[in-house]
C-alpha positions in Angstrom: 20.1 9.9 12.0 21.9 10.0 8.7 20.5 13.4 7.7 18.6 15.9 9.8 14.9 16.0 9.0 13.7 17.8 12.2 13.6 21.5 12.8 14.2 22.6 16.4 14.1 26.2 17.8 17.2 28.0 16.9 18.1 25.6 14.1 17.7 25.9 10.3 14.4 24.7 8.9 14.0 21.0 8.0 14.7 20.3 4.4 13.7 17.9 1.8 15.7 14.7 1.3 18.8 14.9 -0.9 18.1 13.8 -4.5 20.2 10.7 -4.2 17.5 9.1 -1.9 15.2 9.1 -5.0 17.7 8.3 -7.7 20.5 6.1 -6.3 20.0 2.3 -6.9 22.2 1.5 -4.0 20.0 3.4 -1.6 16.9 1.7 -3.1 18.5 -1.7 -2.5 19.0 -0.7 1.2 15.4 0.4 1.4 14.1 -2.9 0.1 15.7 -4.8 3.0 15.3 -2.1 5.7 11.8 -1.0 4.9 9.8 -3.1 2.5 10.9 -6.5 3.8 10.2 -5.4 7.4 6.8 -3.6 7.2 3.2 -4.6 6.6 2.4 -5.0 2.9 -0.9 -5.7 1.2 -1.3 -9.1 -0.4 -5.0 -9.4 -1.6 -8.6 -9.2 -0.4 -9.8 -12.3 1.4 -12.7 -12.6 -1.1 -10.1 -13.4 -3.8 -9.1 -16.6 -2.0 -12.6 -17.6 -0.7 -12.3 -21.4 -1.1 -9.7 -23.9 0.1 -6.9 -24.1 -2.6 -7.6 -20.6 -3.9 -4.4 -18.6 -4.4 -3.2 -15.2 -5.6 0.5 -14.5 -6.5 2.0 -11.1 -5.8 5.3 -9.4 -5.5 7.1 -7.2 -3.0 10.2 -5.5 -4.5 11.1 -8.5 -6.6 10.2 -11.1 -3.9 7.6 -13.4 -5.3 4.9 -14.6 -2.8 1.4 -16.0 -2.9 -1.5 -16.0 -0.5 -3.8 -19.0 -0.3 -6.5 -20.5 1.8 -5.7 -23.9 3.2 -8.0 -26.9 3.8 -8.8 -25.7 7.4 -9.9 -22.3 6.0 -6.9 -20.4 7.3 -5.1 -17.8 5.1 -1.4 -18.4 4.6 1.3 -16.6 2.6 4.3 -18.4 1.2 7.4 -17.3 -0.7 6.8 -18.4 -4.3 9.7 -20.8 -4.7 10.1 -24.5 -4.7 12.5 -25.8 -2.1 14.1 -28.1 -4.6 15.9 -26.0 -7.2 14.1 -22.6 -7.0 11.4 -22.7 -9.6 8.4 -20.5 -9.0 5.4 -22.6 -7.9 2.4 -20.6 -9.1 1.6 -17.5 -11.2 -1.5 -15.3 -11.3 -4.4 -16.7 -9.4 -6.3 -20.0 -9.4 -7.2 -23.0 -7.3 -5.0 -26.1 -6.5 -5.6 -29.2 -4.5 -1.9 -29.5 -4.1 0.9 -27.1 -5.0 2.9 -28.9 -7.7 6.1 -27.4 -9.0 6.0 -27.2 -12.9 9.8 -28.0 -13.1 10.2 -31.4 -11.4 6.7 -32.0 -10.0 7.6 -31.7 -6.3 4.2 -31.4 -4.6 3.3 -29.5 -1.5 0.3 -29.6 0.8 -1.7 -26.4 1.2 -0.1 -25.9 4.6 3.3 -25.9 2.9 4.6 -29.4 3.8 6.3 -31.4 1.1 3.9 -34.2 0.1 5.9 -36.0 -2.7 9.0 -35.8 -4.8 9.4 -38.1 -7.8 11.9 -40.9 -7.1 12.7 -39.5 -3.7 12.3 -43.0 -2.2 15.5 -44.0 -3.9 17.5 -41.4 -2.0 18.9 -42.5 1.3 18.0 -40.1 4.1 15.5 -38.1 2.0 13.0 -36.9 4.6 9.8 -35.4 3.2 8.7 -34.1 6.6 11.9 -32.0 6.9 11.0 -29.9 3.9 8.4 -27.1 3.9 7.7 -23.9 2.0 8.9 -20.7 3.6 6.0 -18.8 5.1 5.5 -15.2 6.1 3.6 -13.4 8.9 0.0 -12.7 8.0 -2.9 -10.6 9.3 -6.4 -10.2 8.0 -7.6 -6.7 8.6 -11.3 -5.9 7.8 -11.1 -8.5 5.0 -7.7 -7.2 3.6 -4.8 -9.6 3.8 -1.4 -8.1 4.8 1.9 -9.8 5.1 5.2 -9.0 6.8 8.4 -10.7 5.8 9.9 -10.0 9.2 9.0 -12.9 11.5 9.6 -10.6 14.5 7.3 -7.8 13.3 4.9 -6.2 15.7 1.1 -6.6 15.0 -0.6 -4.2 12.7 -2.5 -2.7 15.7 0.8 -1.5 17.0 1.9 -0.1 13.7 -1.4 1.6 12.9 -3.3 2.4 16.2 -7.0 3.3 16.0 -7.1 2.4 12.3 -9.8 -0.3 12.5 -12.1 1.7 14.8 -11.9 4.8 12.6 -12.2 2.9 9.3 -15.3 1.0 10.5 -16.9 4.3 11.6 -16.5 5.7 8.1 -17.4 2.4 6.3 -19.7 0.4 8.6 -20.4 -2.1 5.7 -16.7 -2.9 5.1 -17.0 -6.6 5.9 -19.4 -7.0 2.9 -17.2 -5.1 0.5 -15.5 -6.8 -2.4 -13.1 -5.4 -5.1 -15.1 -4.4 -8.2 -12.7 -2.3 -10.3 -8.9 -1.7 -10.4 -7.0 0.9 -12.3 -3.2 0.5 -12.6 -1.0 3.5 -13.5 2.7 3.5 -14.1 4.5 6.5 -12.7 8.1 7.3 -13.8 9.3 8.2 -10.4 10.8 6.8 -7.2 8.1 5.3 -4.9 8.8 8.0 -2.2 8.1 10.8 -4.7 4.6 9.3 -5.3 4.0 8.6 -1.6 5.1 12.1 -0.5 2.8 13.7 -3.2 -0.1 11.6 -1.9 0.5 12.7 1.7 0.4 16.5 1.4 -2.2 18.8 0.1 0.0 21.9 0.0 -0.3 21.5 -3.8 -4.0 20.7 -4.0 -5.3 24.2 -4.7 -2.7 24.6 -7.4 -3.1 21.3 -9.3 -6.3 19.6 -8.2 -9.3 21.8 -8.9 -11.9 19.0 -9.0 -10.6 17.4 -5.8 -10.2 20.6 -3.9 -13.6 22.1 -4.8 -15.8 19.1 -4.7 -14.4 16.2 -2.7 -12.6 18.1 0.1 -12.6 21.6 1.6 -8.9 22.6 1.3 -9.3 25.2 4.1 -10.0 22.4 6.6 -7.7 19.6 5.2 -5.2 18.2 7.7 -2.9 15.3 8.0 -1.7 13.9 11.3 0.4 10.9 12.2 -0.9 8.0 14.4 1.7 5.4 14.7 3.0 4.7 11.2 -0.2 5.9 9.7 -0.9 9.3 8.2 -4.5 10.2 8.8 -6.1 12.6 6.3 -9.2 14.5 7.4 -11.4 17.3 6.3 -14.8 18.8 7.2 -17.9 17.8 5.2 -17.4 18.0 1.5 -19.1 20.5 -0.7 -21.9 18.1 -1.5 -23.6 20.4 -4.0 -20.6 20.2 -6.2 -20.2 16.4 -6.1 -20.5 14.7 -9.4 -22.4 11.6 -8.1 -25.3 11.1 -5.7 -24.1 10.9 -2.1 -25.9 8.6 0.3 -25.8 10.4 3.6 -27.3 7.5 5.4 -24.3 5.2 4.7 -22.6 6.3 7.9 -22.3 9.1 10.4 -19.3 10.4 8.3 -21.0 9.9 4.9 -20.6 13.6 4.1 -16.9 13.5 4.6 -13.7 12.4 2.9 -10.9 10.8 4.8 -7.9 8.5 4.1 -5.4 6.5 6.1 -2.0 6.0 4.6 -0.2 2.9 6.0 3.5 3.5 5.6 5.2 2.5 3.4 2.8 1.7 0.6 -0.9 1.3 1.1 -3.9 3.6 1.7 -7.6 3.3 2.5 -9.5 6.2 1.1 -13.1 7.0 1.7 -15.1 9.3 -0.5 -18.4 11.0 0.5 -21.1 8.4 0.7 -18.8 6.0 2.5 -17.3 4.8 -0.9 -14.1 2.9 -0.3 -11.1 2.7 -2.6 -7.5 1.7 -1.9 -4.1 2.8 -3.2 -1.3 0.2 -3.5 2.3 1.2 -4.4 4.3 -1.6 -6.1 7.9 -1.2 -7.4 11.1 -3.0 -8.1 13.3 -0.2 -9.5 14.5 3.1 -8.1 12.8 5.2 -10.8 9.4 3.7 -11.4 6.3 2.7 -9.4 3.0 1.1 -10.3 0.0 2.5 -8.4 -3.1 0.4 -8.2 -6.4 2.1 -7.3 -9.1 -0.5 -6.4 -12.7 0.4 -5.8 -15.1 -1.7 -3.6 -18.8 -2.3 -3.5 -21.1 -4.6 -1.4 -20.4 -8.1 -2.6 -18.6 -6.7 -5.6 -21.8 -5.7 -7.3 -21.4 -3.5 -10.5 -21.9 0.2 -9.8 -22.4 2.9 -12.4 -21.5 5.5 -9.6 -18.2 3.8 -8.9 -17.4 3.5 -12.6 -18.1 7.2 -13.2 -16.2 8.2 -10.0 -13.2 6.0 -10.9 -13.1 7.5 -14.4 -13.4 11.1 -13.0 -10.5 10.3 -10.6 -8.3 9.0 -13.5 -9.1 11.9 -15.7 -8.5 14.6 -13.1 -6.6 14.0 -9.9 -4.7 10.9 -11.1 -3.6 12.5 -14.4 -2.6 15.7 -12.6 -0.5 13.7 -10.1 1.2 11.7 -12.7 2.4 14.8 -14.4 3.6 16.2 -11.1 5.6 13.1 -9.9 7.2 12.5 -13.3 8.3 16.1 -13.4 9.7 15.9 -9.9 11.7 12.8 -10.7 13.2 14.5 -13.7 14.0 17.5 -11.5 15.7 15.3 -8.9 18.1 14.3 -11.7 19.0 17.9 -12.4 22.5 18.7 -11.2 21.2 22.2 -10.3 18.8 20.9 -7.6 19.5 21.7 -3.9 16.9 20.5 -1.4 14.9 23.4 -0.1 13.3 24.0 3.3 10.0 22.3 4.1 7.1 24.6 4.9 6.1 23.4 8.3 3.4 25.2 10.1 3.3 24.6 13.9 -0.5 24.7 13.6 -0.5 22.0 10.9 -3.2 22.5 8.3 -3.3 22.2 4.5 -0.4 24.6 3.8 2.1 22.6 5.9 4.5 19.9 5.0 4.8 18.3 8.4 3.6 15.0 6.9 6.6 15.0 4.6 8.9 15.5 7.5 7.3 12.5 9.2 7.8 10.4 6.1 11.4 11.4 5.9 11.9 10.6 9.5 10.4 7.1 9.1 12.7 6.4 6.1 15.9 7.6 7.7 15.1 5.8 11.0 14.6 2.5 9.0 17.8 3.0 7.0 19.7 3.7 10.2 18.3 0.5 11.8 16.3 2.2 14.5 
């Protein structure tokens, strides 16, 4: 391991990562290839590509891709590049009977095979059947489409054990959910700063009064690793202080909050009443990250409750976190900074940073090629 992140008996406490892991463009370039191009990344919700020919373009650390539904109804993900001279094939979202490059009109079937190329019949040896778009590994998980750019990647079930069973217990109606509202917020920090802040509640009492007095009970908050997932749990929320009506009949866990962070950049989050939202981290630079918070309802129906909850979240927890992570990134650029020891409680709990140690371990293991 490049830098120790584990504290053993008789050894010095585990420490935070050195500042260069959050500020050095060269390390970020290594991370892109060692982490983000070899892990499961969110593409879109399957309802966004409901019909054959529907597509949605997206980006993973500067790599353009798009998800689409082919004529057989299967969902595919392709790299967003023409095999001729590299022009992007699609942008945004839409529907196409064939995928036609806007540069020289090369046309591809929805399964990626080259269908036609103008004047190709004049070229000796030009074989249309030998040319196909570059695909990526795809899984559809509870209606959410994920992609992995590593063709040898293990299935999501290996990466995130127990996730589907647990998530369905908290959100039994998940198969009927559709995205209804998305808030995008730019954070002026490295992606790991934002992810680490999300995955510890050591700071919650100090900075999140709304979250820690209404949504969760900070005395019972805990985070445990299961595979490459960090599972956040707490006891029943203080329902009397909730700012929206909580439907306790929605599930056996309807009085609780929980979240599942899927390393390295996606989270399912369930609020009391079995209300689902997701976090998606997208970035292509060492010092900035866009965080997309999407809320879901049955069949995507408008919901005043969701609108109010999303606005409350933006005005309180999100605004508080943005100030935190931006200040941390500035601090990491301060030449006076020295990484301090992590506060790791053997009994876990809300005042422990064991989850940060886990995130550091995963990062260093990936960078070391293990």
